[in-house]
N, C-alpha and C positions, 0 to 999 in steps of 0.2 A: 644685625651682623650676619654676614654670609659665611658659608663654609669655605675654607681655603683648600685649594688643590695643590698646594706646594709640597705636601708630604702625606704620610699615612694618616687616615682618619680613624679615631678610636671607636670601636664598636662596643666591646665589653672587655672584661678583664682578660688580658693576654691576646685579644683579637683586634686586628686592624683591617681596614678595607684598603685594597690596592688602589692607588690613585689612578691607575690606568684602566683596569677592568672592573673595579669596585667589588670584587669577590673578597671574602674574608681570608685572612692569613694569620698564622700564629706568630707572635713576637716572642722570641725565646732568647734568654741570656746565654752567652758563650763563656768558655773558660777564660777568654782574653778580656773579660769585663766589658763586652760589647753586646750588641743585639743583632739577631738575624731574623728575617721574615721567612717562615717555612710554610709549605703547602699543608693545610690542615687535613688530618685523616689519611695521609698517604705515607706508607712505610714500604719501601722497595727493598728487594734483595740487594745487598751492598755490592755484590760482584757485577751487577748490571749498571752501576753508576760509576763514572770516572772518579778516581780517588780524591781529587780536590773538591768534589761536590757531594761527598758522603758526610752527612751530619748525623752523628751518633748521640742518642740521648743517654745522659749519665744519671746515676741514681739520685742526684740532688736536683734534677730537673733542667740543668744546663745542657748544652750541646757542644760538641767539638767536631772538627773535621777529622775523619778517620781515613788516613792515607795508606793504611797497611795493604800491601799487594802480595799475594791475593788474599782477600778477606775470607773469613770462615764462611762456608757455603750457606749457612743458615742465618748469618748476621743480617739484620735489617737496618736500614738507615732512612733518614728523612731528606727531602730535597727542598731547596729554596723555591719560593713561589715564583721568582723570575724565570725559572726553568719551565714552569707549567703555565705561565700567564700567556693567554692568547694575544694580548696587546703588546707584547715585547718580543723583539727578535731573539731567536734561540742563539745562545753563545756557541762559539766554535769548540765543541767538546772534544773532538778528535781532529786536530789540525792536519794530520797526515791524510785522513779520509777526505777532508775538505779539499786538500790539494789534488787528490785523485779525481774528485768530482769536478773540480774546475778544469782540469786537463781534459777529462772526458767531454765536457761541454765545448771546449775549444776544438777538440778533434771532431765532434759532431758537426760543428759549424763549418769546418773545412770540407766535410764530406757532403754538405748540402748540395743537391743538384747532381751528384755523381750517381751513376748506376750502381746498384749493389753488385759486389763481386760475385762471379760465378765460380762454382767448383771446377777444378781442372778436369779435362776429359779423361786423363789417366792419372790415377793417384800414385805417388812415389812409393816404392817398396820400403816400408819402415821396419822391416825385419821380422 
């Protein structure tokens, strides 16, 4: 029998291998009676992670999404492995920033071949 690549492969208690990158990840129970695969050994300051991606560990070992804004400055959270997996595309964490980046890319394409603008000979009196 061969190994199946359809889902996570069991490594040891609570650890699974990512089917894409084969690195280990922690399988942790959530408050919603579900499971989430978290990046092992990574605890990030919560204010650096978008609210919908903050997984806070509870005293009973389960995790829950911590959407409080702004979080306590010392609060740490865990992140899903899919955010750190080199074989998966990064999700759109900040849609407004993605829109700005896309618009900047279009503006740069429109400027291709144009000479860079030169500063005016005389600057206007700004007061």
